[in-house]
N, CA, C and O atoms as a Tripos MOL2 file, in Angstrom:
@<TRIPOS>MOLECULE
protein
  284   283    71     0     0
PROTEIN
NO_CHARGES

@<TRIPOS>ATOM
      1 N          80.0780   82.5970   82.9760 N.3       1 MET1
      2 CA         80.5740   83.9130   82.8230 C.3       1 MET1
      3 C          82.1180   83.7080   82.5370 C.2       1 MET1
      4 O          82.6390   82.7940   83.1750 O.2       1 MET1
      5 N          82.8740   84.3770   81.7290 N.am      2 GLU2
      6 CA         84.1060   84.7430   81.4700 C.3       2 GLU2
      7 C          84.6380   84.8790   82.7710 C.2       2 GLU2
      8 O          84.0450   85.4410   83.6920 O.2       2 GLU2
      9 N          86.1640   84.1780   82.8710 N.am      3 GLN3
     10 CA         86.7240   84.5270   84.3340 C.3       3 GLN3
     11 C          87.1960   86.1160   84.4050 C.2       3 GLN3
     12 O          86.8790   86.8780   85.3190 O.2       3 GLN3
     13 N          87.9760   86.4470   83.3180 N.am      4 SER4
     14 CA         88.3320   88.0060   83.2500 C.3       4 SER4
     15 C          87.2320   88.9560   83.4100 C.2       4 SER4
     16 O          87.4620   90.0760   83.8670 O.2       4 SER4
     17 N          85.8590   88.5380   83.0130 N.am      5 ALA5
     18 CA         84.8580   89.1970   83.1330 C.3       5 ALA5
     19 C          84.1980   89.2780   84.9550 C.2       5 ALA5
     20 O          83.7710   90.2110   85.6350 O.2       5 ALA5
     21 N          84.3250   88.3350   85.1260 N.am      6 GLU6
     22 CA         84.1810   88.0230   86.5490 C.3       6 GLU6
     23 C          84.8220   89.0930   87.3710 C.2       6 GLU6
     24 O          84.1820   90.0520   87.8020 O.2       6 GLU6
     25 N          85.9800   88.9290   87.5620 N.am      7 LEU7
     26 CA         86.9150   89.7680   87.9210 C.3       7 LEU7
     27 C          86.9110   91.2520   88.1630 C.2       7 LEU7
     28 O          87.4060   91.8480   89.1200 O.2       7 LEU7
     29 N          86.1490   91.8310   86.9410 N.am      8 LYS8
     30 CA         85.9490   93.2910   86.6820 C.3       8 LYS8
     31 C          84.4360   93.7920   87.3150 C.2       8 LYS8
     32 O          83.9170   94.9070   87.2590 O.2       8 LYS8
     33 N          83.9500   92.5590   87.9240 N.am      9 ARG9
     34 CA         82.7010   93.0520   88.2080 C.3       9 ARG9
     35 C          82.5420   94.2330   89.5430 C.2       9 ARG9
     36 O          83.1430   93.8690   90.5530 O.2       9 ARG9
     37 N          81.8670   95.4860   89.6540 N.am     10 PRO10
     38 CA         82.2610   96.3760   90.5930 C.3      10 PRO10
     39 C          82.0880   96.0570   92.2710 C.2      10 PRO10
     40 O          82.6970   96.6560   93.1560 O.2      10 PRO10
     41 N          81.2170   95.0880   92.4450 N.am     11 ARG11
     42 CA         81.2500   94.9640   93.6510 C.3      11 ARG11
     43 C          81.9920   93.9640   94.1140 C.2      11 ARG11
     44 O          81.7640   93.5480   95.2490 O.2      11 ARG11
     45 N          83.0460   93.3750   93.3000 N.am     12 LYS12
     46 CA         83.9700   92.6270   93.2650 C.3      12 LYS12
     47 C          85.4580   93.2050   93.6680 C.2      12 LYS12
     48 O          86.2370   92.8670   94.5600 O.2      12 LYS12
     49 N          85.5370   94.2370   92.6240 N.am     13 LEU13
     50 CA         86.4290   95.2170   92.9150 C.3      13 LEU13
     51 C          86.3570   95.8560   94.5070 C.2      13 LEU13
     52 O          87.0610   95.6080   95.4870 O.2      13 LEU13
     53 N          85.1480   96.8260   94.3220 N.am     14 ALA14
     54 CA         84.9910   97.2410   95.4450 C.3      14 ALA14
     55 C          85.3330   96.7310   97.0020 C.2      14 ALA14
     56 O          85.5830   97.3460   98.0390 O.2      14 ALA14
     57 N          85.2320   95.4200   96.6940 N.am     15 ALA15
     58 CA         85.4000   94.2510   98.1400 C.3      15 ALA15
     59 C          86.9140   94.1260   98.1300 C.2      15 ALA15
     60 O          87.4550   93.8000   99.1870 O.2      15 ALA15
     61 N          87.7050   94.3640   96.9780 N.am     16 LEU16
     62 CA         89.1200   93.7260   96.7790 C.3      16 LEU16
     63 C          89.6340   95.2830   97.5250 C.2      16 LEU16
     64 O          90.5410   95.3620   98.3530 O.2      16 LEU16
     65 N          88.8260   96.4470   97.0120 N.am     17 ALA17
     66 CA         89.6510   97.8390   97.6550 C.3      17 ALA17
     67 C          89.4030   97.7470   99.2930 C.2      17 ALA17
     68 O          90.3670   97.8160  100.0550 O.2      17 ALA17
     69 N          88.3750   97.6270   99.6660 N.am     18 ILE18
     70 CA         88.1010   97.7140  100.9920 C.3      18 ILE18
     71 C          89.0010   96.6930  101.8110 C.2      18 ILE18
     72 O          89.4360   97.0460  102.9070 O.2      18 ILE18
     73 N          89.3120   95.3370  101.2630 N.am     19 GLY19
     74 CA         89.9550   94.0800  101.9850 C.3      19 GLY19
     75 C          91.0870   94.7570  101.8590 C.2      19 GLY19
     76 O          91.6040   94.8150  102.9750 O.2      19 GLY19
     77 N          92.0770   95.5850  100.6460 N.am     20 ILE20
     78 CA         93.4390   96.2600  100.6030 C.3      20 ILE20
     79 C          93.5360   97.0490  101.8320 C.2      20 ILE20
     80 O          94.4860   96.9960  102.6140 O.2      20 ILE20
     81 N          92.0690   98.0880  102.0050 N.am     21 ALA21
     82 CA         92.5350   99.1890  102.8000 C.3      21 ALA21
     83 C          92.4650   98.7510  104.1890 C.2      21 ALA21
     84 O          93.1040   99.4410  104.9830 O.2      21 ALA21
     85 N          91.8240   97.7520  104.6510 N.am     22 MET22
     86 CA         91.7570   97.0530  106.1240 C.3      22 MET22
     87 C          93.0140   96.5570  106.1590 C.2      22 MET22
     88 O          93.8190   96.8170  107.0530 O.2      22 MET22
     89 N          93.1690   96.0380  105.4730 N.am     23 LEU23
     90 CA         94.9550   95.2400  105.5880 C.3      23 LEU23
     91 C          95.9590   96.1420  105.5890 C.2      23 LEU23
     92 O          97.0540   95.8430  106.0640 O.2      23 LEU23
     93 N          95.7110   97.3410  105.0640 N.am     24 ILE24
     94 CA         97.1590   98.4400  105.0660 C.3      24 ILE24
     95 C          96.9450   98.9410  106.8280 C.2      24 ILE24
     96 O          97.8060   98.8440  107.7020 O.2      24 ILE24
     97 N          95.3580   99.5520  107.0030 N.am     25 VAL25
     98 CA         95.3710   99.9010  108.1760 C.3      25 VAL25
     99 C          95.8690   98.8980  109.5200 C.2      25 VAL25
    100 O          96.3830   99.2860  110.5700 O.2      25 VAL25
    101 N          95.5430   97.5170  109.1170 N.am     26 GLY26
    102 CA         96.2470   96.6540  110.3310 C.3      26 GLY26
    103 C          97.3260   96.5380  110.2530 C.2      26 GLY26
    104 O          97.9140   96.1850  111.2750 O.2      26 GLY26
    105 N          98.1300   96.7810  108.9790 N.am     27 SER27
    106 CA         99.3940   96.9530  109.3100 C.3      27 SER27
    107 C         100.3820   97.7960  109.5530 C.2      27 SER27
    108 O         101.5920   97.5760  109.5050 O.2      27 SER27
    109 N          99.4260   99.4450  109.9960 N.am     28 PHE28
    110 CA        100.0920  100.0670  110.7260 C.3      28 PHE28
    111 C          99.4840   99.7970  112.3560 C.2      28 PHE28
    112 O         100.1410   99.9610  113.3840 O.2      28 PHE28
    113 N          98.4340   99.4620  112.2920 N.am     29 HIS29
    114 CA         97.9230   99.4590  113.6670 C.3      29 HIS29
    115 C          98.3810   98.5170  114.5760 C.2      29 HIS29
    116 O          98.3750   98.6800  115.7960 O.2      29 HIS29
    117 N          98.8720   97.3000  113.8540 N.am     30 TYR30
    118 CA         99.2480   96.3570  114.6830 C.3      30 TYR30
    119 C         100.9360   96.4530  114.7370 C.2      30 TYR30
    120 O         101.4880   95.9950  115.7380 O.2      30 TYR30
    121 N         101.4910   96.8570  114.0080 N.am     31 GLN31
    122 CA        103.2000   96.9130  113.9650 C.3      31 GLN31
    123 C         104.0110   95.6820  113.8410 C.2      31 GLN31
    124 O         105.1360   95.5520  114.3220 O.2      31 GLN31
    125 N         103.3840   94.8130  113.1850 N.am     32 ALA32
    126 CA        104.0490   93.5730  113.3730 C.3      32 ALA32
    127 C         105.1850   93.6870  112.2610 C.2      32 ALA32
    128 O         105.0220   94.3450  111.2330 O.2      32 ALA32
    129 N         106.4020   92.9540  112.5740 N.am     33 SER33
    130 CA        107.6570   93.4520  111.5390 C.3      33 SER33
    131 C         107.6440   92.5440  110.2550 C.2      33 SER33
    132 O         108.4320   92.7580  109.3330 O.2      33 SER33
    133 N         106.7400   91.5420  110.2260 N.am     34 ASP34
    134 CA        106.3790   91.0130  109.0090 C.3      34 ASP34
    135 C         105.2160   91.5120  108.3910 C.2      34 ASP34
    136 O         105.0070   90.9860  107.2980 O.2      34 ASP34
    137 N         104.5030   92.2450  108.6910 N.am     35 TRP35
    138 CA        103.2290   92.8560  107.9380 C.3      35 TRP35
    139 C         103.4310   94.1110  107.8310 C.2      35 TRP35
    140 O         103.4110   94.9740  108.7080 O.2      35 TRP35
    141 N         103.7070   94.2270  106.2900 N.am     36 ASP36
    142 CA        103.6500   95.8040  105.6670 C.3      36 ASP36
    143 C         103.0790   95.8880  104.5050 C.2      36 ASP36
    144 O         102.9060   94.8050  103.9440 O.2      36 ASP36
    145 N         102.5830   97.2080  103.7330 N.am     37 VAL37
    146 CA        101.9340   97.5440  103.2020 C.3      37 VAL37
    147 C         102.0350   96.7010  101.5510 C.2      37 VAL37
    148 O         101.1170   96.4350  100.7750 O.2      37 VAL37
    149 N         103.3440   96.4710  101.4420 N.am     38 PRO38
    150 CA        103.4390   95.5660   99.9000 C.3      38 PRO38
    151 C         102.9340   93.9390  100.1010 C.2      38 PRO38
    152 O         102.3940   93.2580   99.2290 O.2      38 PRO38
    153 N         103.2380   93.5430  101.3940 N.am     39 ILE39
    154 CA        102.8020   92.2990  101.5850 C.3      39 ILE39
    155 C         101.4070   92.3670  101.5120 C.2      39 ILE39
    156 O         100.8680   91.6590  100.6620 O.2      39 ILE39
    157 N         100.7320   93.0520  102.2060 N.am     40 SER40
    158 CA         99.1330   93.4430  102.1740 C.3      40 SER40
    159 C          98.8080   93.4470  101.1090 C.2      40 SER40
    160 O          97.8470   92.7010  100.9250 O.2      40 SER40
    161 N          99.2740   94.1290   99.9440 N.am     41 ILE41
    162 CA         98.8980   94.2290   98.5210 C.3      41 ILE41
    163 C          99.0660   93.1240   97.9200 C.2      41 ILE41
    164 O          98.1010   92.7560   97.2490 O.2      41 ILE41
    165 N         100.2160   92.2810   97.9350 N.am     42 ILE42
    166 CA        100.5880   91.3030   97.1950 C.3      42 ILE42
    167 C          99.4440   89.8720   97.7770 C.2      42 ILE42
    168 O          98.9780   89.0700   96.9680 O.2      42 ILE42
    169 N          99.2150   89.8170   98.9930 N.am     43 THR43
    170 CA         98.3110   88.8870   99.3300 C.3      43 THR43
    171 C          96.8680   88.9640   99.1710 C.2      43 THR43
    172 O          96.0840   88.0150   99.1730 O.2      43 THR43
    173 N          96.6420   90.0260   99.0530 N.am     44 ALA44
    174 CA         94.8760   90.6940   98.7480 C.3      44 ALA44
    175 C          94.8660   90.1660   97.4980 C.2      44 ALA44
    176 O          94.0970   89.2150   97.3670 O.2      44 ALA44
    177 N          95.8150   90.6650   96.0240 N.am     45 PHE45
    178 CA         95.4060   90.5570   94.9200 C.3      45 PHE45
    179 C          95.8030   89.1430   94.1330 C.2      45 PHE45
    180 O          95.5130   88.9320   92.9550 O.2      45 PHE45
    181 N          96.5890   88.1190   95.0810 N.am     46 PHE46
    182 CA         96.3980   86.6980   94.7040 C.3      46 PHE46
    183 C          95.3950   86.2920   95.2010 C.2      46 PHE46
    184 O          94.7120   85.5890   94.4560 O.2      46 PHE46
    185 N          94.9100   86.5110   96.4950 N.am     47 SER47
    186 CA         93.4420   85.8520   96.8680 C.3      47 SER47
    187 C          92.5540   86.2060   96.0330 C.2      47 SER47
    188 O          91.7490   85.3010   95.8100 O.2      47 SER47
    189 N          92.3440   87.2790   95.4040 N.am     48 TYR48
    190 CA         91.3390   88.1830   94.8150 C.3      48 TYR48
    191 C          91.4750   87.2940   93.3140 C.2      48 TYR48
    192 O          90.4320   87.0810   92.6950 O.2      48 TYR48
    193 N          92.6940   86.8260   92.8000 N.am     49 LEU49
    194 CA         92.8010   86.2130   91.8350 C.3      49 LEU49
    195 C          92.2290   84.6540   91.6670 C.2      49 LEU49
    196 O          91.5980   84.1230   90.7530 O.2      49 LEU49
    197 N          92.6980   84.1750   92.8870 N.am     50 THR50
    198 CA         92.3810   82.6410   92.7790 C.3      50 THR50
    199 C          91.3110   81.7630   93.7380 C.2      50 THR50
    200 O          91.1970   80.5430   93.8540 O.2      50 THR50
    201 N          90.5460   82.8990   94.4020 N.am     51 ALA51
    202 CA         89.3340   82.4420   95.5690 C.3      51 ALA51
    203 C          88.3510   81.9620   94.5670 C.2      51 ALA51
    204 O          87.8410   80.8910   94.8980 O.2      51 ALA51
    205 N          87.9030   82.4870   93.3420 N.am     52 SER52
    206 CA         86.7170   81.6190   92.7310 C.3      52 SER52
    207 C          87.3300   80.4770   92.0550 C.2      52 SER52
    208 O          86.4450   79.6360   91.9010 O.2      52 SER52
    209 N          88.1380   80.1780   91.7110 N.am     53 TRP53
    210 CA         88.6790   79.1560   91.0810 C.3      53 TRP53
    211 C          88.7900   78.1710   92.0090 C.2      53 TRP53
    212 O          88.1840   77.1280   91.7660 O.2      53 TRP53
    213 N          89.6460   78.2750   93.3820 N.am     54 SER54
    214 CA         89.6150   77.7040   94.3300 C.3      54 SER54
    215 C          88.1360   77.0930   95.0550 C.2      54 SER54
    216 O          88.0010   75.9550   95.5050 O.2      54 SER54
    217 N          87.2130   78.0480   95.0340 N.am     55 LEU55
    218 CA         85.7290   77.3630   95.4370 C.3      55 LEU55
    219 C          85.1810   76.4990   94.2940 C.2      55 LEU55
    220 O          84.5990   75.4210   94.4110 O.2      55 LEU55
    221 N          85.4570   77.1320   93.2240 N.am     56 HIS56
    222 CA         84.9640   75.6370   92.2670 C.3      56 HIS56
    223 C          85.4090   74.3790   92.2670 C.2      56 HIS56
    224 O          84.7630   73.3780   91.9570 O.2      56 HIS56
    225 N          87.0820   74.4700   92.7950 N.am     57 VAL57
    226 CA         87.7230   73.2180   92.7690 C.3      57 VAL57
    227 C          86.6560   72.6080   94.0130 C.2      57 VAL57
    228 O          86.1980   71.4680   93.9290 O.2      57 VAL57
    229 N          86.4270   73.2630   94.8330 N.am     58 MET58
    230 CA         85.9220   72.4300   96.3570 C.3      58 MET58
    231 C          84.5820   72.0350   95.9690 C.2      58 MET58
    232 O          84.1880   70.8800   96.1280 O.2      58 MET58
    233 N          83.7630   73.0900   95.3890 N.am     59 VAL59
    234 CA         82.2810   72.7380   95.1030 C.3      59 VAL59
    235 C          81.9960   71.6760   94.1630 C.2      59 VAL59
    236 O          81.1110   70.8430   94.3590 O.2      59 VAL59
    237 N          82.7470   71.7010   93.1410 N.am     60 GLU60
    238 CA         82.8650   70.5650   92.0670 C.3      60 GLU60
    239 C          83.4390   69.1870   92.1370 C.2      60 GLU60
    240 O          83.2600   68.3600   91.2430 O.2      60 GLU60
    241 N          84.1440   68.9570   93.2360 N.am     61 HIS61
    242 CA         84.8450   67.8180   93.6740 C.3      61 HIS61
    243 C          85.8170   67.5840   92.8280 C.2      61 HIS61
    244 O          86.0840   66.4220   92.5190 O.2      61 HIS61
    245 N          86.5040   68.6360   92.3150 N.am     62 ARG62
    246 CA         87.8850   68.2470   91.3190 C.3      62 ARG62
    247 C          88.8080   68.1400   92.0410 C.2      62 ARG62
    248 O          89.5750   69.0360   92.3950 O.2      62 ARG62
    249 N          88.8310   66.3610   92.5020 N.am     63 TRP63
    250 CA         90.1440   65.9950   93.6040 C.3      63 TRP63
    251 C          91.2540   66.3020   92.9080 C.2      63 TRP63
    252 O          92.0640   67.0440   93.4620 O.2      63 TRP63
    253 N          91.5210   65.8410   91.6430 N.am     64 LYS64
    254 CA         92.9560   65.9700   91.1410 C.3      64 LYS64
    255 C          93.7630   67.5390   91.2560 C.2      64 LYS64
    256 O          94.9780   67.6830   91.3910 O.2      64 LYS64
    257 N          92.6790   68.7060   91.1580 N.am     65 GLN65
    258 CA         93.2190   69.8100   91.5980 C.3      65 GLN65
    259 C          93.3610   70.4570   92.9420 C.2      65 GLN65
    260 O          93.6760   71.6280   93.1540 O.2      65 GLN65
    261 N          92.9920   69.2160   94.1110 N.am     66 TRP66
    262 CA         92.9960   69.8540   95.2040 C.3      66 TRP66
    263 C          94.3730   70.4460   95.7800 C.2      66 TRP66
    264 O          94.4820   71.5020   96.4030 O.2      66 TRP66
    265 N          95.5690   69.4080   95.3920 N.am     67 PRO67
    266 CA         96.7510   69.8470   95.8800 C.3      67 PRO67
    267 C          97.2740   71.1160   95.5090 C.2      67 PRO67
    268 O          97.7700   71.8240   96.3850 O.2      67 PRO67
    269 N          97.2240   71.5330   94.2130 N.am     68 MET68
    270 CA         97.2970   73.1020   93.7110 C.3      68 MET68
    271 C          96.3560   74.1410   94.2460 C.2      68 MET68
    272 O          96.5500   75.3270   94.5170 O.2      68 MET68
    273 N          95.3660   73.4430   94.3210 N.am     69 MET69
    274 CA         94.3460   74.7840   95.1920 C.3      69 MET69
    275 C          95.1860   75.0480   96.3700 C.2      69 MET69
    276 O          95.6880   76.1700   96.4180 O.2      69 MET69
    277 N          95.4940   74.0330   97.5600 N.am     70 ILE70
    278 CA         95.9010   73.8970   98.6760 C.3      70 ILE70
    279 C          97.1950   74.7970   98.7620 C.2      70 ILE70
    280 O          97.4270   75.5800   99.6830 O.2      70 ILE70
    281 N          98.1850   74.5200   97.4190 N.am     71 PHE71
    282 CA         99.3480   75.4690   97.5360 C.3      71 PHE71
    283 C          99.0590   76.9190   97.4240 C.2      71 PHE71
    284 O          99.9720   77.7400   97.5120 O.2      71 PHE71
@<TRIPOS>BOND
     1     1     2 1
     2     2     3 1
     3     3     4 2
     4     3     5 am
     5     5     6 1
     6     6     7 1
     7     7     8 2
     8     7     9 am
     9     9    10 1
    10    10    11 1
    11    11    12 2
    12    11    13 am
    13    13    14 1
    14    14    15 1
    15    15    16 2
    16    15    17 am
    17    17    18 1
    18    18    19 1
    19    19    20 2
    20    19    21 am
    21    21    22 1
    22    22    23 1
    23    23    24 2
    24    23    25 am
    25    25    26 1
    26    26    27 1
    27    27    28 2
    28    27    29 am
    29    29    30 1
    30    30    31 1
    31    31    32 2
    32    31    33 am
    33    33    34 1
    34    34    35 1
    35    35    36 2
    36    35    37 am
    37    37    38 1
    38    38    39 1
    39    39    40 2
    40    39    41 am
    41    41    42 1
    42    42    43 1
    43    43    44 2
    44    43    45 am
    45    45    46 1
    46    46    47 1
    47    47    48 2
    48    47    49 am
    49    49    50 1
    50    50    51 1
    51    51    52 2
    52    51    53 am
    53    53    54 1
    54    54    55 1
    55    55    56 2
    56    55    57 am
    57    57    58 1
    58    58    59 1
    59    59    60 2
    60    59    61 am
    61    61    62 1
    62    62    63 1
    63    63    64 2
    64    63    65 am
    65    65    66 1
    66    66    67 1
    67    67    68 2
    68    67    69 am
    69    69    70 1
    70    70    71 1
    71    71    72 2
    72    71    73 am
    73    73    74 1
    74    74    75 1
    75    75    76 2
    76    75    77 am
    77    77    78 1
    78    78    79 1
    79    79    80 2
    80    79    81 am
    81    81    82 1
    82    82    83 1
    83    83    84 2
    84    83    85 am
    85    85    86 1
    86    86    87 1
    87    87    88 2
    88    87    89 am
    89    89    90 1
    90    90    91 1
    91    91    92 2
    92    91    93 am
    93    93    94 1
    94    94    95 1
    95    95    96 2
    96    95    97 am
    97    97    98 1
    98    98    99 1
    99    99   100 2
   100    99   101 am
   101   101   102 1
   102   102   103 1
   103   103   104 2
   104   103   105 am
   105   105   106 1
   106   106   107 1
   107   107   108 2
   108   107   109 am
   109   109   110 1
   110   110   111 1
   111   111   112 2
   112   111   113 am
   113   113   114 1
   114   114   115 1
   115   115   116 2
   116   115   117 am
   117   117   118 1
   118   118   119 1
   119   119   120 2
   120   119   121 am
   121   121   122 1
   122   122   123 1
   123   123   124 2
   124   123   125 am
   125   125   126 1
   126   126   127 1
   127   127   128 2
   128   127   129 am
   129   129   130 1
   130   130   131 1
   131   131   132 2
   132   131   133 am
   133   133   134 1
   134   134   135 1
   135   135   136 2
   136   135   137 am
   137   137   138 1
   138   138   139 1
   139   139   140 2
   140   139   141 am
   141   141   142 1
   142   142   143 1
   143   143   144 2
   144   143   145 am
   145   145   146 1
   146   146   147 1
   147   147   148 2
   148   147   149 am
   149   149   150 1
   150   150   151 1
   151   151   152 2
   152   151   153 am
   153   153   154 1
   154   154   155 1
   155   155   156 2
   156   155   157 am
   157   157   158 1
   158   158   159 1
   159   159   160 2
   160   159   161 am
   161   161   162 1
   162   162   163 1
   163   163   164 2
   164   163   165 am
   165   165   166 1
   166   166   167 1
   167   167   168 2
   168   167   169 am
   169   169   170 1
   170   170   171 1
   171   171   172 2
   172   171   173 am
   173   173   174 1
   174   174   175 1
   175   175   176 2
   176   175   177 am
   177   177   178 1
   178   178   179 1
   179   179   180 2
   180   179   181 am
   181   181   182 1
   182   182   183 1
   183   183   184 2
   184   183   185 am
   185   185   186 1
   186   186   187 1
   187   187   188 2
   188   187   189 am
   189   189   190 1
   190   190   191 1
   191   191   192 2
   192   191   193 am
   193   193   194 1
   194   194   195 1
   195   195   196 2
   196   195   197 am
   197   197   198 1
   198   198   199 1
   199   199   200 2
   200   199   201 am
   201   201   202 1
   202   202   203 1
   203   203   204 2
   204   203   205 am
   205   205   206 1
   206   206   207 1
   207   207   208 2
   208   207   209 am
   209   209   210 1
   210   210   211 1
   211   211   212 2
   212   211   213 am
   213   213   214 1
   214   214   215 1
   215   215   216 2
   216   215   217 am
   217   217   218 1
   218   218   219 1
   219   219   220 2
   220   219   221 am
   221   221   222 1
   222   222   223 1
   223   223   224 2
   224   223   225 am
   225   225   226 1
   226   226   227 1
   227   227   228 2
   228   227   229 am
   229   229   230 1
   230   230   231 1
   231   231   232 2
   232   231   233 am
   233   233   234 1
   234   234   235 1
   235   235   236 2
   236   235   237 am
   237   237   238 1
   238   238   239 1
   239   239   240 2
   240   239   241 am
   241   241   242 1
   242   242   243 1
   243   243   244 2
   244   243   245 am
   245   245   246 1
   246   246   247 1
   247   247   248 2
   248   247   249 am
   249   249   250 1
   250   250   251 1
   251   251   252 2
   252   251   253 am
   253   253   254 1
   254   254   255 1
   255   255   256 2
   256   255   257 am
   257   257   258 1
   258   258   259 1
   259   259   260 2
   260   259   261 am
   261   261   262 1
   262   262   263 1
   263   263   264 2
   264   263   265 am
   265   265   266 1
   266   266   267 1
   267   267   268 2
   268   267   269 am
   269   269   270 1
   270   270   271 1
   271   271   272 2
   272   271   273 am
   273   273   274 1
   274   274   275 1
   275   275   276 2
   276   275   277 am
   277   277   278 1
   278   278   279 1
   279   279   280 2
   280   279   281 am
   281   281   282 1
   282   282   283 1
   283   283   284 2
@<TRIPOS>SUBSTRUCTURE
     1 MET1         2 RESIDUE 1 A MET
     2 GLU2         6 RESIDUE 1 A GLU
     3 GLN3        10 RESIDUE 1 A GLN
     4 SER4        14 RESIDUE 1 A SER
     5 ALA5        18 RESIDUE 1 A ALA
     6 GLU6        22 RESIDUE 1 A GLU
     7 LEU7        26 RESIDUE 1 A LEU
     8 LYS8        30 RESIDUE 1 A LYS
     9 ARG9        34 RESIDUE 1 A ARG
    10 PRO10       38 RESIDUE 1 A PRO
    11 ARG11       42 RESIDUE 1 A ARG
    12 LYS12       46 RESIDUE 1 A LYS
    13 LEU13       50 RESIDUE 1 A LEU
    14 ALA14       54 RESIDUE 1 A ALA
    15 ALA15       58 RESIDUE 1 A ALA
    16 LEU16       62 RESIDUE 1 A LEU
    17 ALA17       66 RESIDUE 1 A ALA
    18 ILE18       70 RESIDUE 1 A ILE
    19 GLY19       74 RESIDUE 1 A GLY
    20 ILE20       78 RESIDUE 1 A ILE
    21 ALA21       82 RESIDUE 1 A ALA
    22 MET22       86 RESIDUE 1 A MET
    23 LEU23       90 RESIDUE 1 A LEU
    24 ILE24       94 RESIDUE 1 A ILE
    25 VAL25       98 RESIDUE 1 A VAL
    26 GLY26      102 RESIDUE 1 A GLY
    27 SER27      106 RESIDUE 1 A SER
    28 PHE28      110 RESIDUE 1 A PHE
    29 HIS29      114 RESIDUE 1 A HIS
    30 TYR30      118 RESIDUE 1 A TYR
    31 GLN31      122 RESIDUE 1 A GLN
    32 ALA32      126 RESIDUE 1 A ALA
    33 SER33      130 RESIDUE 1 A SER
    34 ASP34      134 RESIDUE 1 A ASP
    35 TRP35      138 RESIDUE 1 A TRP
    36 ASP36      142 RESIDUE 1 A ASP
    37 VAL37      146 RESIDUE 1 A VAL
    38 PRO38      150 RESIDUE 1 A PRO
    39 ILE39      154 RESIDUE 1 A ILE
    40 SER40      158 RESIDUE 1 A SER
    41 ILE41      162 RESIDUE 1 A ILE
    42 ILE42      166 RESIDUE 1 A ILE
    43 THR43      170 RESIDUE 1 A THR
    44 ALA44      174 RESIDUE 1 A ALA
    45 PHE45      178 RESIDUE 1 A PHE
    46 PHE46      182 RESIDUE 1 A PHE
    47 SER47      186 RESIDUE 1 A SER
    48 TYR48      190 RESIDUE 1 A TYR
    49 LEU49      194 RESIDUE 1 A LEU
    50 THR50      198 RESIDUE 1 A THR
    51 ALA51      202 RESIDUE 1 A ALA
    52 SER52      206 RESIDUE 1 A SER
    53 TRP53      210 RESIDUE 1 A TRP
    54 SER54      214 RESIDUE 1 A SER
    55 LEU55      218 RESIDUE 1 A LEU
    56 HIS56      222 RESIDUE 1 A HIS
    57 VAL57      226 RESIDUE 1 A VAL
    58 MET58      230 RESIDUE 1 A MET
    59 VAL59      234 RESIDUE 1 A VAL
    60 GLU60      238 RESIDUE 1 A GLU
    61 HIS61      242 RESIDUE 1 A HIS
    62 ARG62      246 RESIDUE 1 A ARG
    63 TRP63      250 RESIDUE 1 A TRP
    64 LYS64      254 RESIDUE 1 A LYS
    65 GLN65      258 RESIDUE 1 A GLN
    66 TRP66      262 RESIDUE 1 A TRP
    67 PRO67      266 RESIDUE 1 A PRO
    68 MET68      270 RESIDUE 1 A MET
    69 MET69      274 RESIDUE 1 A MET
    70 ILE70      278 RESIDUE 1 A ILE
    71 PHE71      282 RESIDUE 1 A PHE
């Protein structure tokens, strides 16, 4: 399946929305000075974009791509 089609699946979008909501609630609950709403959204969005690729790198043992995945 194409990567862009995979990212548009309803269950993945729902999981992203729930994850962002939990991060935002956590930012208000814990009152940490370095944890705010924009950081929560940015973190969740980049994790959403890179998680499936990172998993494929690990499962398929693409050793040359590990440094980029870890970064």
